[in-house]
C-alpha positions in Angstrom: 0.0 0.0 0.0 2.9 2.4 0.8 4.8 4.3 -1.9 8.5 3.3 -2.1 10.6 6.3 -1.1 13.5 5.3 -3.3 11.3 5.0 -6.4 10.0 8.6 -5.8 13.5 10.0 -5.1 15.0 8.4 -8.2 12.1 9.6 -10.4 12.4 13.2 -9.1 16.2 13.1 -9.8 15.6 11.8 -13.3 13.1 14.6 -14.1 15.3 17.2 -12.5 18.2 16.1 -14.7 21.0 17.2 -12.4 23.4 17.9 -15.3 21.1 20.7 -16.6 18.9 21.9 -13.8 20.4 21.0 -10.4 20.3 18.3 -7.7 18.1 17.6 -4.7 20.1 16.2 -1.8 18.6 13.5 0.4 18.1 16.0 3.3 16.2 18.3 1.0 14.1 15.5 -0.4 13.2 14.2 3.1 12.0 17.6 4.3 10.1 18.4 1.1 8.7 14.8 0.9 7.4 15.0 4.5 5.7 18.4 3.8 4.1 17.1 0.6 2.8 13.9 2.2 1.2 16.0 5.0 -0.4 18.3 2.4 -2.0 15.4 0.6 -3.1 13.8 3.8 -4.6 17.1 5.1 -6.6 17.4 1.9 -8.5 14.1 2.4 -10.9 15.6 4.9 -11.7 18.6 2.7 -12.2 16.3 -0.3 -14.5 14.0 1.6 -16.6 17.0 2.8 -17.0 18.2 -0.8 -17.9 14.7 -2.1 -20.6 14.3 0.5 -22.4 17.3 -1.1 -22.5 16.0 -4.7 -24.1 13.0 -6.3 -21.9 9.9 -6.6 -21.5 7.4 -9.4 -22.6 3.9 -8.1 -20.0 1.9 -10.0 -17.1 -0.2 -8.8 -13.9 1.7 -8.2 -15.6 5.0 -9.2 -17.3 6.1 -6.0 -15.2 9.0 -4.8 -16.4 8.9 -1.2 -15.4 5.3 -0.9 -12.0 6.0 -2.6 -11.2 8.8 -0.2 -12.3 6.7 2.8 -9.9 3.9 1.6 -7.1 6.4 1.6 -7.9 7.6 5.1 -8.3 4.0 6.3 -4.5 3.6 6.4 -4.4 6.1 9.3 -7.5 5.0 11.3 -6.8 3.8 14.8 -8.7 2.8 17.9 -7.0 2.9 21.3 -7.9 3.2 24.9 -7.8 6.6 26.6 -5.9 6.7 29.9 -7.7 8.0 33.0 -5.9 10.8 34.9 -6.9 13.4 37.4 -7.1 15.9 34.6 -9.4 13.7 32.5 -8.9 10.9 30.0 -5.7 11.4 28.1 -5.9 10.8 24.4 -3.5 8.2 22.8 -1.3 11.0 21.5 1.2 10.9 24.3 4.2 8.6 24.5 7.0 8.2 26.9 10.7 8.0 25.8 11.5 8.3 22.1 9.0 8.7 19.3 10.9 6.0 17.4 13.2 3.1 18.1 15.2 0.5 16.2 16.7 -2.8 17.0 18.8 -5.2 15.0 19.2 -9.0 15.3 21.3 -11.6 13.5 19.3 -14.6 12.2 20.1 -17.9 13.9 18.7 -21.2 12.7 16.1 -22.3 13.5 15.0 -19.2 15.5 11.8 -17.4 14.5 11.3 -15.3 17.7 13.5 -12.3 18.8 13.1 -10.5 22.1 12.7 -6.7 22.0 14.4 -4.5 24.6 14.7 -0.9 25.7 12.8 1.8 23.8 11.9 -0.8 21.1 10.1 -2.9 23.8 8.4 0.2 25.2 7.0 1.3 21.9 5.9 -2.2 21.0 3.9 -2.4 24.2 2.3 0.9 23.3 1.1 -0.5 20.0 3.6 1.3 17.8 3.7 1.2 14.0 6.3 -1.4 13.0 8.5 -1.9 9.9 10.6 -5.1 9.6 13.4 -5.8 7.2 15.3 -9.0 6.6 18.6 -8.7 4.6 17.4 -5.2 3.6 14.0 -6.4 2.2 10.9 -5.1 3.9 8.4 -7.7 5.1 4.7 -7.5 4.6 2.4 -7.4 7.7 1.5 -11.1 7.0 5.2 -12.2 7.3 5.7 -11.2 11.0 3.9 -10.3 14.2 4.9 -8.5 17.4 3.4 -10.1 20.4 4.4 -10.3 24.1 7.5 -8.1 23.4 8.8 -10.4 20.8 9.2 -10.1 17.0 8.0 -13.4 15.5 8.8 -14.2 11.9 6.6 -16.5 9.8 9.4 -17.9 7.7 12.9 -18.8 8.8 15.5 -16.3 7.5 18.9 -17.4 6.2 21.5 -17.8 9.0 23.5 -14.6 9.6 20.9 -12.4 7.8 20.4 -9.0 9.5 16.9 -8.4 10.9 16.0 -4.8 11.4 12.9 -3.7 13.3 11.9 0.0 13.3 9.1 1.2 15.6 7.3 4.5 15.5 4.9 6.0 18.0 1.4 6.7 16.7 0.9 10.4 16.8 -2.7 11.5 17.3 -4.1 13.8 14.6 -7.9 14.1 14.6 -10.5 12.8 17.0 -13.4 10.6 15.7 -15.9 8.8 17.9 -15.5 8.2 21.7 -16.8 4.9 23.0 -17.6 3.7 26.6 -17.6 0.0 27.4 -18.4 -1.4 30.9 -19.2 -5.0 31.7 -22.6 -6.2 30.5 -23.8 -2.6 29.6 -24.3 -2.0 25.9 -21.5 -0.2 24.2 -22.2 3.6 24.3 -21.0 6.3 22.0 -20.4 9.5 23.9 -21.9 12.8 22.8 -19.5 15.7 22.4 -20.7 18.9 24.0 -19.3 22.4 24.3 -18.4 24.1 27.5 -21.3 26.4 27.2 -23.8 23.5 27.0 -22.2 21.5 29.9 -23.5 23.7 32.7 -27.1 23.5 31.5 -26.9 19.7 30.9 -25.5 19.1 34.4 -27.9 21.4 36.2 -31.1 19.5 35.3 -32.1 16.0 36.4 -33.8 15.5 33.0 -30.6 16.2 30.9 -27.8 15.2 33.2 -25.6 12.5 31.7 -25.7 8.9 32.9 -23.6 5.8 32.2 -26.1 4.8 29.5 -26.0 8.4 28.0 -22.5 9.7 28.7 -21.1 13.0 27.3 -17.7 14.6 27.1 -15.9 17.8 26.5 -12.6 18.1 24.6 -9.7 20.3 25.5 -6.1 19.9 24.6 -5.1 16.3 24.9 -7.8 15.4 27.4 -11.5 14.3 27.4 -13.6 15.2 30.4 -16.2 12.5 30.7 -19.6 12.9 32.5 -20.8 11.4 34.7 -17.5 11.6 36.5 -18.0 8.1 38.0 -16.7 6.8 34.7 -13.0 6.3 35.2 -12.3 3.4 32.8 -13.6 1.8 29.6 -13.1 4.8 27.3 -11.7 4.2 23.9 -11.4 6.6 20.9 -11.4 6.2 17.2 -8.9 8.7 15.7 -6.7 9.5 12.7 -3.0 9.4 13.3 -0.4 11.4 11.4 1.6 9.7 8.7 5.2 8.8 9.5 7.7 11.2 7.8 9.4 9.6 4.8 13.1 9.1 5.1 15.5 8.3 2.2 18.6 7.2 4.2 21.9 6.2 2.8 25.4 4.8 3.5 28.7 5.7 2.1 30.8 9.0 2.3 31.7 9.5 -1.4 28.3 8.8 -2.9 24.8 8.1 -1.7 23.9 4.4 -1.5 20.3 3.8 -0.6 19.8 2.0 2.8 16.3 0.5 2.9 16.5 -0.9 6.4 16.9 2.6 7.9 14.5 4.4 5.5 10.8 5.0 5.7 8.4 4.7 2.7 5.7 7.2 2.1 2.6 6.0 3.9 -0.1 7.6 1.8 -2.1 5.4 -0.7 -0.2 4.1 -3.7 -2.7 5.9 -6.0 -1.1 9.2 -4.9 2.3 8.5 -6.4 1.8 10.7 -9.4 0.6 13.7 -7.4 3.3 13.1 -4.8 6.1 13.3 -7.4 4.5 16.4 -9.1 4.2 18.3 -5.9 7.8 17.4 -4.8 8.9 18.7 -8.2 7.1 21.9 -7.6 9.1 22.5 -4.5 12.2 21.2 -6.2 11.8 23.8 -8.9 12.0 26.5 -6.2 15.1 24.9 -4.7 17.0 24.7 -8.0 15.4 28.0 -9.2 14.0 26.5 -12.4 10.8 28.3 -13.6 10.0 25.7 -16.2 9.7 22.9 -13.6 7.6 25.2 -11.4 5.2 26.1 -14.2 4.8 22.5 -15.5 4.3 21.0 -12.0 1.8 23.8 -11.0 -0.2 23.3 -14.2 -0.4 19.5 -13.6 -1.6 20.0 -10.0 -4.2 22.5 -11.1 -5.5 20.2 -13.9 -5.7 17.3 -11.5 -7.6 19.3 -8.9 -10.1 20.4 -11.6 -10.6 16.8 -12.7 -11.3 15.7 -9.1 -13.8 18.4 -8.4 -15.7 18.3 -11.7 
């Protein structure tokens, strides 16, 4: 589903043609790539809002609402909120580092490898995981992380290097809030504003109950009512995409290092737009007006096609 960061970088360099226009360094590419990925991700909510107001084509693969929701599904998460004296803390906070890595050397016939340190901490927090064996990234079906252990499905070749990279999920936008308690039916909490809260709490007819709970949202905390609820709160939310990284080894020339790199997380259908938008910024970096004009024209045309 992800877009290979090396494919994008090599395509950008090919179009730039460093002999004539200039060169984009890995550091420049990583910063611009992260910015462009976030721009595309940010636009999904606006696109969905627009598509909800126009008739849709009821054909396979052509329903724009479904297509946008598919792109957003990569970043949908559900996690428990942690009760504190300040309220329920959203799953946006993490302790220690926001990322961690650990490397193992494959030993026959070992399939399980114990995580330690920050890698173990992040694994226990339900982090996003990327695993590489001999520099090749595994699919989600080829490994699991359970009980603080990385477990491979297939035995790697002896002495192969196994790299596991973990990244904390960073909260981006709140969805629904759910309360679960024993035999009670699952309840979706209603979000209210601070101005409504006083009036709701002051009347016996409108005050919240465990079967009709409400919450206010401020900062990274949810204040849930009735206040007797101190557990069982979980939230659906969107997380931020992980920043792309094109990493390398070597001092005289750049040699791509996949095991220490991050692919673009956005949907694979966005590859063309991703490259065009990176080229738009690249034109500014290398001061090439032709690249800027062509890239801007392509982006404008694509936006018109999507909204027509």
